[in-house]
PAZAPA-4460 file (N, C-alpha, C; in steps of 0.05 Angstrom, whole numbers, plus 32768, in hexadecimal, padded with zeros to 4 digits):
% residues 232
    n_x    n_y    n_z   ca_x   ca_y   ca_z    c_x    c_y    c_z   seq   type   mol
   7FAC   8213   801C   7F96   8215   8009   7F7C   820F   8017     1      M     A
   7F67   8221   8013   7F4E   821B   801F   7F41   8203   8012     2      K     A
   7F31   81F5   8022   7F23   81DD   8017   7F0F   81E6   8002     3      K     A
   7F0E   81D6   7FED   7EFA   81DB   7FD9   7EDE   81D5   7FE5     4      L     A
   7ECA   81E2   7FDB   7EAF   81DC   7FE5   7EA7   81C0   7FDF     5      S     A
   7E96   81B5   7FF1   7E8E   8199   7FF0   7E83   8191   7FD5     6      N     A
   7E73   81A2   7FC8   7E65   819A   7FB0   7E77   8198   7F98     7      W     A
   7E90   81A2   7F99   7EA1   81A1   7F81   7EBD   8195   7F86     8      M     A
   7EC4   818F   7F9F   7EE0   8188   7FA6   7EEA   8170   7F97     9      S     A
   7EDD   8158   7F9B   7EE7   8140   7F8F   7EE7   8141   7F71    10      V     A
   7ED0   814A   7F65   7ECE   814A   7F48   7EE2   815C   7F3C    11      A     A
   7EE6   8174   7F47   7EFA   8187   7F3C   7F16   817C   7F3F    12      L     A
   7F1D   8171   7F56   7F37   8166   7F5A   7F3D   8150   7F46    13      W     A
   7F2A   813E   7F42   7F2F   8128   7F2F   7F32   8133   7F13    14      A     A
   7F22   8147   7F0C   7F24   8152   7EF1   7F3F   815F   7EEC    15      A     A
   7F48   816E   7F00   7F63   817A   7EFD   7F79   8165   7EF9    16      I     A
   7F79   8151   7F0A   7F8E   813D   7F09   7F8C   812B   7EF0    17      C     A
   7F74   8128   7EE6   7F70   8117   7ECE   7F7E   8123   7EB6    18      A     A
   7F83   813E   7EB7   7F90   814B   7EA0   7FAE   8148   7EA2    19      T     A
   7FB8   813A   7EB6   7FD5   8135   7EB8   7FE2   8143   7ECF    20      G     A
   7FD3   8154   7EDD   7FDE   8162   7EF4   7FDA   8151   7F0D    21      C     A
   7FEC   8154   7F20   7FE9   8146   7F39   7FD8   8157   7F4C    22      L     A
   7FC9   814A   7F5D   7FB8   8158   7F70   7FC8   816B   7F81    23      A     A
   7FBE   8183   7F86   7FCC   8196   7F97   7FCA   818E   7FB4    24      Q     A
   7FDD   8197   7FC4   7FDC   8191   7FE0   7FC5   81A1   7FEE    25      E     A
   7FBA   8195   8003   7FA7   81A3   8012   7FAC   819E   8030    26      R     A
   7FA2   81AF   8041   7FA5   81AB   805D   7F92   8195   8065    27      H     A
   7F9C   8180   8073   7F8B   816A   807A   7F87   8158   8062    28      G     A
   7F73   8145   8065   7F6E   8133   804F   7F5A   8140   803B    29      L     A
   7F5D   813A   8021   7F49   8143   800E   7F2F   8134   8012    30      P     A
   7F1A   813F   8007   7F00   8131   8007   7F03   8116   7FFA    31      E     A
   7EF7   8101   8007   7EF7   80E7   7FFB   7F0D   80D5   8006    32      G     A
   7F1D   80DF   8019   7F33   80CF   8025   7F30   80CE   8043    33      F     A
   7F39   80B8   804F   7F37   80B4   806C   7F51   80A7   8077    34      V     A
   7F55   80AA   8091   7F6A   809C   809E   7F60   8080   80A6    35      Y     A
   7F71   806C   80A0   7F68   8050   80A5   7F65   804A   80C2    36      L     A
   7F74   8056   80D4   7F71   8051   80F0   7F57   805B   80FB    37      D     A
   7F4A   806D   80ED   7F30   8077   80F4   7F19   8067   80E6    38      E     A
   7F1F   805E   80CE   7F0A   8052   80BE   7F08   8034   80C1    39      A     A
   7F1D   8026   80CB   7F1D   8009   80CD   7F24   8001   80E9    40      V     A
   7F10   7FFA   80F9   7F15   7FF3   8115   7F28   7FDB   8118    41      P     A
   7F3C   7FDF   8129   7F4F   7FC9   8130   7F65   7FC5   811C    42      G     A
   7F66   7FD4   8106   7F7B   7FD0   80F2   7F96   7FD8   80FE    43      I     A
   7FAB   7FC9   80F6   7FC7   7FCF   80FF   7FD5   7FDE   80E8    44      V     A
   7FE2   7FF4   80EF   7FF0   8004   80DC   800E   8002   80E1    45      I     A
   801D   7FFA   80CC   803A   7FF8   80CE   8045   8005   80B4    46      D     A
   8043   801F   80B3   8049   802E   809A   8067   802F   8095    47      L     A
   8070   801D   8084   808D   801A   8080   809B   8032   8075    48      K     A
   808D   8041   8063   809B   8057   8056   809C   8070   8068    49      Y     A
   8090   806F   807F   8093   8084   8093   80AA   807E   80A6    50      A     A
   80B8   8068   80A1   80CF   8060   80B1   80E7   805B   809E    51      T     A
   80FD   8052   80AA   8114   804B   809A   8114   802D   8092    52      E     A
   80FF   801E   809B   80FD   8002   8096   80EF   7FFD   807B    53      D     A
   80FD   8004   8065   80F2   8000   804B   8109   7FFE   8037    54      N     A
   8103   7FF8   801E   8118   7FF2   800A   812A   800A   8003    55      F     A
   8121   8022   8009   8132   8039   8005   8144   803E   801D    56      V     A
   813B   8036   8035   814B   8039   804D   8149   8054   805B    57      G     A
   8134   8063   8054   8130   807D   8062   8112   8084   8060    58      Q     A
   810A   8097   8070   80EE   80A0   806F   80E9   80AC   8053    59      V     A
   80D3   80A5   8047   80CC   80AD   802C   80BD   80C7   802B    60      I     A
   80C3   80D7   8017   80B6   80F1   8014   8097   80EE   8014    61      D     A
   808A   80FF   8023   806D   80FF   8024   8061   80EF   803B    62      G     A
   8073   80E0   804A   8069   80D0   8060   8071   80DF   807A    63      Y     A
   8061   80F2   8082   8067   8102   809A   805D   80F7   80B4    64      G     A
   804C   80E3   80B3   8041   80D8   80CC   803A   80BA   80C7    65      Q     A
   8036   80AC   80DD   8030   8090   80DB   8012   808B   80D9    66      L     A
   8006   8096   80C5   7FE9   8093   80C0   7FE5   808B   80A3    67      R     A
   7FD7   8075   809F   7FD0   806C   8084   7FB6   8078   807B    68      A     A
   7FB5   807F   8061   7F9F   808C   8054   7F94   807C   803D    69      I     A
   7F7A   807B   8039   7F6E   806F   8022   7F55   807F   8019    70      L     A
   7F4D   807B   8001   7F33   8086   7FF8   7F1D   807A   8009    71      S     A
   7F07   8088   800C   7EF1   807F   801C   7EE6   8063   8013    72      E     A
   7EE2   805F   7FF9   7ED8   8044   7FF0   7EEB   802E   7FF7    73      P     A
   7F05   8033   7FF3   7F19   801E   7FF9   7F1A   8018   8017    74      A     A
   7F19   802D   8027   7F19   802A   8044   7F00   801B   804D    75      A     A
   7EE9   8020   8041   7ED1   8012   8049   7ED3   7FF5   8042    76      A     A
   7EDE   7FEF   802B   7EE2   7FD2   8023   7EF6   7FC5   8036    77      A     A
   7F0A   7FD3   803E   7F1E   7FC8   8050   7F12   7FC3   806C    78      L     A
   7F00   7FD4   8074   7EF2   7FD0   808E   7EE2   7FB6   808D    79      A     A
   7ED6   7FB0   8076   7EC7   7F97   8072   7EDA   7F7F   8074    80      E     A
   7EF2   7F81   8068   7F05   7F6C   806A   7F0D   7F67   8088    81      V     A
   7F13   7F7D   8096   7F1B   7F7B   80B2   7F05   7F6D   80C2    82      Q     A
   7EEC   7F75   80BE   7ED6   7F6A   80CD   7ED2   7F4D   80C7    83      A     A
   7ED7   7F44   80AE   7ED4   7F28   80A7   7EEA   7F17   80B4    84      S     A
   7F01   7F22   80BA   7F17   7F13   80C6   7F15   7F11   80E4    85      L     A
   7F0A   7F25   80F1   7F0A   7F26   810E   7EFE   7F0D   811C    86      Q     A
   7EE8   7F01   8112   7EDE   7EE9   811F   7EF1   7ED2   8120    87      P     A
   7F06   7ED3   810F   7F1A   7EBD   810E   7F34   7EC5   811C    88      F     A
   7F33   7EDB   812B   7F4A   7EE4   8139   7F60   7EF0   8128    89      G     A
   7F59   7EF9   8110   7F6C   7F04   80FD   7F65   7F22   80F8    90      L     A
   7F78   7F2F   80EC   7F74   7F4B   80E5   7F88   7F54   80D0    91      G     A
   7F87   7F6D   80C9   7F98   7F78   80B4   7FAE   7F8A   80BF    92      L     A
   7FC5   7F88   80B2   7FDB   7F9A   80B8   7FE3   7FA8   809F    93      K     A
   7FE3   7FC2   809E   7FE7   7FD2   8086   8004   7FDD   8086    94      V     A
   8012   7FD7   8070   802D   7FE1   806C   802D   7FFB   805C    95      F     A
   801A   7FFE   8049   8018   8017   803A   7FFC   8018   802E    96      D     A
   7FF3   8031   802A   7FD9   8035   801E   7FDC   804B   8009    97      A     A
   7FCE   8062   800D   7FD2   8079   7FFA   7FF0   8081   7FFC    98      Y     A
   7FFB   8086   7FE4   8018   808D   7FE2   801A   80A7   7FD1    99      R     A
   8023   80BD   7FDC   8025   80D5   7FCD   8038   80D2   7FB5   100      P     A
   8032   80E1   7F9F   8043   80DF   7F88   8060   80E7   7F8F   101      Q     A
   8064   80F9   7FA2   807F   8101   7FA9   808F   80E9   7FB5   102      R     A
   8081   80D6   7FC1   808E   80BE   7FCB   8097   80AC   7FB4   103      A     A
   8086   80AA   7FA0   808E   809A   7F88   80A6   80A7   7F7B   104      V     A
   80A6   80C2   7F79   80BD   80D0   7F6E   80D6   80CB   7F7E   105      D     A
   80D3   80C8   7F98   80EA   80C1   7FAA   80F5   80A5   7FA2   106      H     A
   80E3   8092   7F9D   80EB   8077   7F95   80FB   8079   7F7A   107      F     A
   80F1   8089   7F68   80FE   808C   7F4E   811B   8097   7F51   108      V     A
   811E   80AC   7F62   8138   80B7   7F66   814B   80A2   7F73   109      R     A
   8141   8093   7F86   8151   807E   7F92   815A   8069   7F7D   110      W     A
   8148   8062   7F6B   814E   804D   7F58   8164   8057   7F44   111      S     A
   8166   8071   7F41   817A   807C   7F2E   8195   8080   7F3A   112      E     A
   8199   8078   7F54   81B2   807A   7F61   81BF   805F   7F64   113      D     A
   81D0   8056   7F51   81DB   803B   7F52   81ED   8036   7F69   114      P     A
   81F7   804B   7F76   820A   8047   7F8C   81FC   8041   7FA7   115      D     A
   81E2   8046   7FA8   81D4   8041   7FC1   81C8   8025   7FC0   116      D     A
   81D7   8012   7FCC   81CF   7FF6   7FCC   81CC   7FEC   7FE9   117      Q     A
   81C8   7FFE   7FFC   81C9   7FF6   8018   81B2   7FE3   8020   118      R     A
   819C   7FE3   8012   8186   7FD1   801A   8183   7FB9   8008   119      T     A
   8196   7FB5   7FF6   8193   7F9F   7FE2   8191   7F84   7FEF   120      R     A
   81A1   7F7E   8003   81A1   7F63   800F   8186   7F5D   801B   121      A     A
   8178   7F70   8026   815F   7F6C   8033   8147   7F6C   8020   122      A     A
   8148   7F7C   800A   8131   7F81   7FFA   8132   7F77   7FDD   123      F     A
   814A   7F77   7FD1   814C   7F6F   7FB5   8166   7F61   7FAE   124      Y     A
   816D   7F4C   7FBD   8187   7F3F   7FBA   818B   7F33   7F9E   125      P     A
   8176   7F2B   7F91   8179   7F1C   7F78   816F   7F2D   7F5F   126      D     A
   816A   7F46   7F63   8161   7F58   7F4D   8174   7F70   7F4C   127      V     A
   817F   7F75   7F35   8190   7F8D   7F32   817F   7FA6   7F35   128      A     A
   8189   7FBA   7F43   817A   7FD2   7F49   816F   7FDF   7F30   129      K     A
   817F   7FDF   7F1B   8177   7FEB   7F02   8161   7FDC   7EF4   130      E     A
   815B   7FC4   7EFD   8145   7FB4   7EF1   812B   7FB5   7F00   131      D     A
   812A   7FC4   7F16   8112   7FC4   7F27   80FA   7FD0   7F18   132      L     A
   80FF   7FE4   7F07   80E9   7FEF   7EF7   80DF   7FDB   7EE3   133      F     A
   80F2   7FD0   7ED3   80EB   7FBE   7EBE   80DC   7FA5   7EC8   134      E     A
   80E3   7F9C   7EE0   80D6   7F84   7EEB   80BD   7F8A   7EFB   135      E     A
   80B4   7FA3   7EFC   809B   7FAA   7F07   809A   7FAE   7F25   136      G     A
   80B1   7FB2   7F32   80B1   7FB6   7F4F   80AE   7FD4   7F56   137      Y     A
   80B7   7FE5   7F44   80B5   8002   7F48   80AA   800E   7F2F   138      I     A
   809A   8023   7F31   808E   8031   7F1A   808E   804F   7F1F   139      A     A
   808F   805F   7F0A   808F   807C   7F0C   8073   8086   7F15   140      A     A
   805F   8076   7F10   8044   807C   7F1A   803A   8063   7F28   141      R     A
   802F   8067   7F40   8026   8050   7F50   8008   8052   7F54   142      S     A
   7FFB   803A   7F53   7FDF   8039   7F5A   7FD9   8043   7F76   143      G     A
   7FED   8041   7F88   7FE9   804B   7FA3   7FE2   8068   7FA4   144      H     A
   7FED   8078   7F90   7FE8   8094   7F90   7FCB   809B   7F88   145      S     A
   7FBD   8088   7F7E   7FA0   808D   7F77   7F8F   8089   7F90   146      R     A
   7F9A   807F   7FA6   7F8D   807F   7FBF   7F7C   8067   7FC7   147      G     A
   7F7C   8052   7FB6   7F6B   803B   7FBC   7F7B   8020   7FBB   148      S     A
   7F95   8022   7FBE   7FA6   800B   7FBF   7FB3   8008   7FDA   149      T     A
   7FB6   7FEF   7FE3   7FC0   7FEB   7FFE   7FD2   7FD3   7FFF   150      V     A
   7FE7   7FD4   800E   7FFA   7FBE   8013   7FF6   7FB5   8030   151      D     A
   7FF1   7F9A   8033   7FEA   7F91   804E   7FF0   7F73   8052   152      L     A
   7FED   7F6B   806B   7FF1   7F4F   8073   7FDB   7F48   8087   153      A     A
   7FDA   7F2E   808E   7FC8   7F25   80A3   7FD7   7F21   80BD   154      L     A
   7FC9   7F28   80D3   7FD6   7F26   80ED   7FC3   7F18   8101   155      V     A
   7FCE   7F0E   8117   7FBF   7F02   812D   7FCD   7F08   8147   156      Y     A
   7FBF   7F05   815D   7FCB   7F09   8178   7FCC   7EEE   8186   157      R     A
   7FE2   7EE8   8192   7FE5   7ECF   81A1   7FD7   7ED2   81BD   158      D     A
   7FD8   7EBD   81CC   7FCA   7EBD   81E6   7FD5   7ED2   81F9   159      E     A
   7FED   7EDA   81F5   7FF9   7EF0   8206   7FF2   7F0B   81FC   160      A     A
   7FE5   7F0D   81E5   7FDE   7F27   81D9   7FF2   7F32   81C6   161      G     A
   8008   7F23   81C1   801C   7F2D   81AE   8012   7F2A   8191   162      A     A
   8018   7F3E   8181   800F   7F3F   8165   8024   7F31   8153   163      L     A
   801A   7F20   8141   802B   7F11   812E   801F   7F13   8112   164      H     A
   8031   7F15   80FE   8028   7F13   80E2   8026   7EF6   80DA   165      E     A
   8012   7EEF   80CA   8012   7ED4   80BE   802A   7ED3   80AB   166      L     A
   8037   7EBC   80AA   804F   7EB9   8099   8048   7EB7   807C   167      D     A
   8050   7ECB   806D   8049   7ECC   8050   8060   7EC2   803E   168      M     A
   8076   7EBB   804A   808C   7EB0   803A   80A1   7EC4   8031   169      G     A
   809C   7EDD   8034   80AF   7EF2   802E   80A8   7F0B   803D   170      S     A
   80BB   7F1C   8041   80B6   7F36   804E   80A7   7F48   803A   171      D     A
   809A   7F5C   8046   808E   7F71   8035   80A3   7F80   8025   172      Y     A
   809C   7F86   800C   80AE   7F94   7FFA   80C7   7F85   7FF3   173      D     A
   80C7   7F6A   7FF5   80DE   7F5B   7FEB   80DA   7F58   7FCD   174      F     A
   80ED   7F61   7FBD   80EB   7F62   7FA0   80F7   7F48   7F95   175      F     A
   80E6   7F35   7F8E   80EF   7F1C   7F83   80D7   7F09   7F7F   176      G     A
   80DB   7EF4   7F70   80C5   7EE1   7F6A   80B9   7ED4   7F83   177      P     A
   80C7   7ED2   7F99   80BC   7EC6   7FB1   80A5   7ED6   7FBC   178      V     A
   80A3   7EF0   7FB5   808D   7F01   7FBE   8075   7EFF   7FAC   179      S     A
   8077   7EF2   7F95   8060   7EF0   7F83   804B   7EDF   7F90   180      W     A
   8032   7EE6   7F90   801E   7ED6   7F9D   801D   7EB9   7F96   181      P     A
   8024   7EB3   7F7D   8023   7E97   7F73   803E   7E89   7F75   182      A     A
   8051   7E94   7F84   806C   7E89   7F85   806B   7E6C   7F90   183      S     A
   807B   7E5B   7F84   807D   7E3F   7F8E   8095   7E3D   7FA1   184      S     A
   80A2   7E53   7FA7   80B9   7E53   7FB8   80B3   7E57   7FD5   185      G     A
   809A   7E54   7FDD   8092   7E57   7FF9   8084   7E3D   8002   186      V     A
   8081   7E3A   801C   8075   7E22   8026   8057   7E21   8022   187      S     A
   804B   7E09   8026   802F   7E06   8024   801F   7E18   8036   188      G     A
   8028   7E1B   804F   801B   7E2D   8062   801D   7E4A   8059   189      Q     A
   8034   7E52   804F   8037   7E6D   8045   8025   7E73   802D   190      Q     A
   8022   7E5F   801B   8010   7E62   8005   7FF3   7E64   800F   191      R     A
   7FEC   7E55   8023   7FD1   7E56   802E   7FCC   7E71   803B   192      A     A
   7FDF   7E7C   8048   7FDC   7E97   8054   7FD8   7EAC   803F   193      N     A
   7FE7   7EAA   8029   7FE4   7EBD   8013   7FC8   7EB9   8006   194      R     A
   7FC0   7EA0   8003   7FA6   7E9B   7FF7   7F8F   7EA6   8008   195      A     A
   7F92   7EA5   8023   7F7E   7EB0   8034   7F7C   7ECE   8031   196      L     A
   7F93   7EDC   8031   7F93   7EF8   802D   7F87   7F00   8012   197      L     A
   7F8E   7EF1   7FFD   7F83   7EF6   7FE2   7F65   7EF2   7FE2   198      H     A
   7F5C   7EDD   7FEF   7F3F   7ED6   7FEE   7F2F   7EEC   7FFC   199      R     A
   7F38   7EF4   8014   7F28   7F07   8023   7F28   7F23   8016   200      V     A
   7F3F   7F2A   800A   7F40   7F45   7FFD   7F30   7F45   7FE3   201      M     A
   7F32   7F31   7FD3   7F23   7F31   7FBA   7F05   7F2E   7FBF   202      T     A
   7EFD   7F20   7FD5   7EE1   7F1E   7FDB   7ED4   7F39   7FE2   203      A     A
   7EE5   7F4C   7FE9   7EDA   7F66   7FF0   7EE2   7F7C   7FDC   204      H     A
   7EE7   7F74   7FC3   7EE9   7F87   7FAD   7F05   7F90   7FA5   205      G     A
   7F1A   7F82   7FAF   7F35   7F8A   7FA8   7F41   7F77   7F93   206      F     A
   7F52   7F82   7F82   7F61   7F72   7F6F   7F7E   7F6F   7F7A   207      N     A
   7F8C   7F5A   7F73   7FA7   7F55   7F7C   7FBB   7F5B   7F66   208      H     A
   7FD4   7F5E   7F6E   7FEA   7F62   7F5B   7FFB   7F48   7F5B   209      Y     A
   8001   7F3E   7F43   800D   7F23   7F41   802B   7F22   7F48   210      D     A
   8037   7F38   7F51   8053   7F37   7F59   8057   7F3F   7F77   211      R     A
   8042   7F44   7F85   8044   7F4C   7FA1   802C   7F40   7FB1   212      E     A
   8031   7F2E   7FC3   801C   7F22   7FD2   800C   7F36   7FE3   213      W     A
   8018   7F4C   7FE9   800D   7F60   7FFC   7FFD   7F76   7FEE   214      W     A
   7FFC   7F77   7FD4   7FF2   7F8E   7FC5   7FD6   7F8A   7FBA   215      H     A
   7FC3   7F9B   7FC2   7FA7   7F99   7FB9   7F9C   7FB5   7FB2   216      F     A
   7F8D   7FB6   7F9D   7F81   7FCF   7F94   7F63   7FCC   7F92   217      A     A
   7F53   7FDF   7F9B   7F36   7FDE   7F98   7F2F   7FDD   7F7B   218      L     A
   7F1F   7FC9   7F73   7F18   7FC6   7F57   7F09   7FDE   7F4C   219      A     A
   7EF7   7FE8   7F5B   7EE7   7FFF   7F53   7EF1   8018   7F61   220      D     A
   7F0A   801F   7F5C   7F16   8036   7F6A   7F0A   8050   7F60   221      E     A
   7F07   8063   7F72   7EF8   807C   7F6B   7F09   8090   7F5B   222      P     A
   7F23   808E   7F5B   7F34   80A1   7F4C   7F48   8093   7F3A   223      Y     A
   7F3E   8084   7F26   7F50   8073   7F16   7F64   8082   7F05   224      P     A
   7F61   809C   7F00   7F73   80AB   7EEF   7F81   80C1   7EFE   225      D     A
   7F7F   80C1   7F19   7F8A   80D7   7F29   7FA1   80CD   7F3A   226      T     A
   7FB8   80DC   7F38   7FCF   80D5   7F49   7FD3   80EC   7F5D   227      Y     A
   7FCB   80E8   7F75   7FCB   80FD   7F89   7FE7   8102   7F95   228      F     A
   7FEA   811A   7F9F   8004   8120   7FAB   8001   8130   7FC5   229      D     A
   7FEB   812D   7FD4   7FEA   8139   7FEE   7FF9   8128   8001   230      F     A
   8009   8134   8014   8018   8124   8028   8005   8118   803C   231      P     A
   800F   8104   804C   7FFE   80F8   8060   7FFB   810B   8078   232      D     A
***
């Protein structure tokens, strides 16, 4: 599909999707979106859904490359977060950002297969698979598909230059109360690390989700009613 002209692309796309349709695929990124590795200097990308290291156990539909995408305003805010951390020897590591609707549909299909329990021990040992929707860990529509939500952690480099994540008390995408930001089931240092991430993200315009320490959405997101489906 040819790119829409600059003067109408974003407005028309948003209007179409606001009526209930998903955004159509385009070659490259649509207007208003950027790759994080280009927009945020020094950011670390570890896109879990482009690998088999995730709760489904396979590469997720729509993740064709190891590049994270966000809306321009969300990426600009994230660049401010990164810049504020660098004087302290810290930085951001992104696990997921924009998520195509087709990826969410993949999650839904996985959740409807009761026989596929291969990742349960690692990701949801204390939650029945059929309860993941009801308990808010999976949804048929995700804020990630609106393009301004990001999953991330804090990282630092040791004296030898090796990269380490700050200990947050649970792995990314672990479905259970220990992953809730206010969980009392983690150590004091782990709570402090979560509080630092929360503080720096909210200071730059992001809201947090009360069941995932890693999940933040831009408060003033540019496409609040649009669920995009262009692949990465």
